[in-house]
N, C-alpha and C positions, 0 to 999 in steps of 0.2 A: 314543776312536775314535768318529767320527760314524756315524750310522745308515747313510748311503750308503757309507761306507768299509767297514763291516762286511759290507754286501751284496756289495760288490766282492770283499772278501777271501774270503767264502764261495764265490763263483763261481770265484775263482782256485784255491782249495783243491780244489773239486770237479773242475775241469779238470785240475789237476796230479795228482790221485789217479788219474784215468783214464789219463793218460799214464804214470804210475808203474807201474800194474798191467800195462799193455801191455808196457812195457819189461822188467819182471820176468819175463814169460813168454818174451821173445825175445832178451834180451841176457845172455850169460854174464858173471858177475862183477858185474853191476849189483845194487845193494842197495836204494837208496832215493833220494828227492830231497826237497828242502826249498826254501823261498823266503823272501825278506825283501822288504819294501817300505815306503817312506814315502809315505803316501797324500796328502801335501801336494804331491808332485811325481810322481804316478803317471800313466802307466805307465813313465816314464823311470827311476824308482827301483827297479822290479821286478828282482830278481836271483833266478835259479833255479840251485840247485846240485845236480848229479847226482853221486851218490856210488857209487863202486865199492869192492869189498872190498880190492883190492891195486893197487899201481902196475902190476904185470904185467898184470892184467885190464884196466886202463884203457889201457895201451899196446896190447894186442891189439884193443881196441875202436877205438882211433885208427887202427891198421893197416887195419882193415876200414872205415874212414871212417864209423863209427857216430856221430860227433859231429854230422854232418849229419842222420842219422836222428833223433837226439834233438831237434835244433833244429826239425825239421819236425813231429815228433810233439807236442812241447810247444806250439809256435806254433799248430799246427792246432787243438789242444784249447782253447787260450786264445781263439783267434778265434771259436770257437763261443759263448763267453760275452762277446764284445765287447771283448776285451783284445788290443791289438796292441803288440808291443815297439817301442821307439824304435830300438834297435840290438841285434838278436838275437845277434850275435857277441860283444857285450860283456855281455849280460844273462843268458846261460846259461853256467855254468861247470861244470867237472868236477874232482872231487877224489876222495880215497880215505880209507877208514877207517884204513888203514895209516899214511898220512902224518899224519892227525890224532892218532892214538895216539902217534906218534913226536915230533911237533912241538908238540902242545898237550895231551898227556896225555889224549887222548880228549874234550876239552872243545870240542864243536862250537859252542856259543854264543860262546866266545872266538874260535875260528878264523874263524867267519863275520863277526864284528864287525871283524876285521882285514883283510877282503878289500879290496883296492885296485882302483880302476877300471882296466880294461885300456887 
């Protein structure tokens, strides 16, 4: 990873940590978030995954239209460090620990590697 890529990744991590901490305090069932990116085609390759504990918790969040809340929260924090999504609707995803356990035996690395573009 080039030095400039490391700097961008550090800024992304800091921004996402702030977003995660905020969501943990305010969204029931939300557990954590992670991201992946290929810095050769950044920011279009940036993918953020918001993870809930169960499908039921994610459904409740969707009923409350919290997907929009997450998109605004994440996008706002990333904008503060100069990162703008190419397509926020495709680049922020939602998943559950329950589904990963059932479908991938809890292997998040494998699960995220198999994400397909929307």
